[in-house]
C-alpha positions in Angstrom: 15.4 -6.2 -25.5 15.2 -5.1 -21.9 12.3 -2.8 -21.2 10.8 -1.4 -18.0 7.5 0.3 -17.5 5.9 2.0 -14.5 2.3 2.4 -13.5 1.3 4.7 -10.6 -2.3 5.8 -10.7 -3.1 8.1 -7.8 -5.5 6.6 -5.2 -6.4 8.1 -1.9 -5.5 7.9 1.8 -8.8 6.1 2.3 -7.2 3.0 0.8 -4.6 2.8 3.6 -6.6 4.2 6.5 -10.3 3.8 7.1 -12.2 7.1 7.0 -15.1 7.9 9.2 -18.5 7.9 7.5 -17.0 6.7 4.3 -17.4 2.9 4.7 -18.2 2.0 1.1 -15.6 4.4 -0.3 -12.9 3.1 2.0 -13.8 -0.5 1.3 -13.6 0.1 -2.5 -10.2 1.9 -2.1 -8.8 -0.9 0.1 -9.8 -3.3 -2.6 -8.1 -1.3 -5.3 -4.9 -1.1 -3.3 -5.0 -4.9 -2.6 -5.4 -5.6 -6.3 -2.5 -3.2 -7.1 -0.3 -4.9 -4.5 -1.1 -8.3 -6.0 -0.6 -7.0 -9.6 2.8 -5.8 -8.5 3.9 -9.4 -8.0 2.4 -10.5 -11.3 4.0 -7.9 -13.6 7.3 -7.4 -11.8 9.0 -10.3 -13.7 8.2 -8.5 -16.9 10.0 -5.3 -15.8 6.7 -3.5 -15.0 6.7 -1.6 -11.7 3.6 -0.5 -9.9 3.4 2.2 -7.3 0.3 3.0 -5.1 0.2 6.8 -4.6 -1.3 7.7 -1.2 -2.0 11.4 -1.7 -2.7 13.8 1.1 -2.5 17.6 0.4 0.7 18.1 -1.6 2.4 20.2 -4.3 1.8 19.0 -7.8 5.1 17.2 -8.1 4.7 13.5 -8.4 7.0 10.5 -8.9 8.2 11.7 -12.3 9.7 14.9 -10.7 11.0 13.0 -7.6 14.1 11.6 -9.4 13.4 8.1 -8.2 15.1 5.4 -10.3 12.6 2.8 -9.2 9.5 4.1 -7.4 8.4 2.2 -4.3 5.4 0.0 -4.2 3.6 2.5 -2.0 4.3 6.3 -2.2 2.8 8.3 0.6 2.6 12.1 0.1 1.7 15.0 2.3 2.3 15.6 6.0 -1.2 14.6 7.2 -1.1 11.5 5.0 2.4 10.5 6.2 1.3 10.7 9.8 -1.9 8.7 9.2 -0.1 5.9 7.3 2.6 5.7 10.0 -0.1 5.4 12.7 -1.8 2.7 10.7 1.5 0.8 10.3 2.0 1.0 14.1 -1.5 -0.3 14.7 -1.0 -3.2 12.3 2.3 -4.2 13.9 0.7 -4.1 17.4 -2.1 -6.4 16.1 0.4 -8.8 14.6 2.4 -8.9 17.8 -0.8 -9.5 19.9 -1.9 -12.4 17.7 1.6 -13.9 17.0 1.4 -16.9 19.4 -2.2 -17.9 18.6 -1.7 -17.3 14.9 1.5 -19.4 14.8 -0.2 -22.3 16.6 -2.9 -22.4 14.0 -0.6 -23.0 11.1 -1.5 -26.0 9.0 1.7 -27.9 9.9 0.8 -27.6 13.6 -2.6 -29.4 13.2 -2.9 -32.6 15.2 
């Protein structure tokens, strides 16, 4: 029997982008998102799909009404939220690029 399931509890933008004056709240939400991202890899072989919902201000339609056959791992909703997550992604890529050479040289296989 081939079954699939989906789990997409709504989280908050604070799990993707740090929010001023909300250190503990943001830290907790980052942790929840990290655990959901890891859970995704654990349950995917069993046909269970997880989606992290990053809600901003939006209409009440969620993934069920979106007509998606397989929801993405991370679903970002709302104009303000989309912009914030895109800016965070650009920052992360810039940080990866800035540390690429040093980070690559520190790989275990490069130890002398």
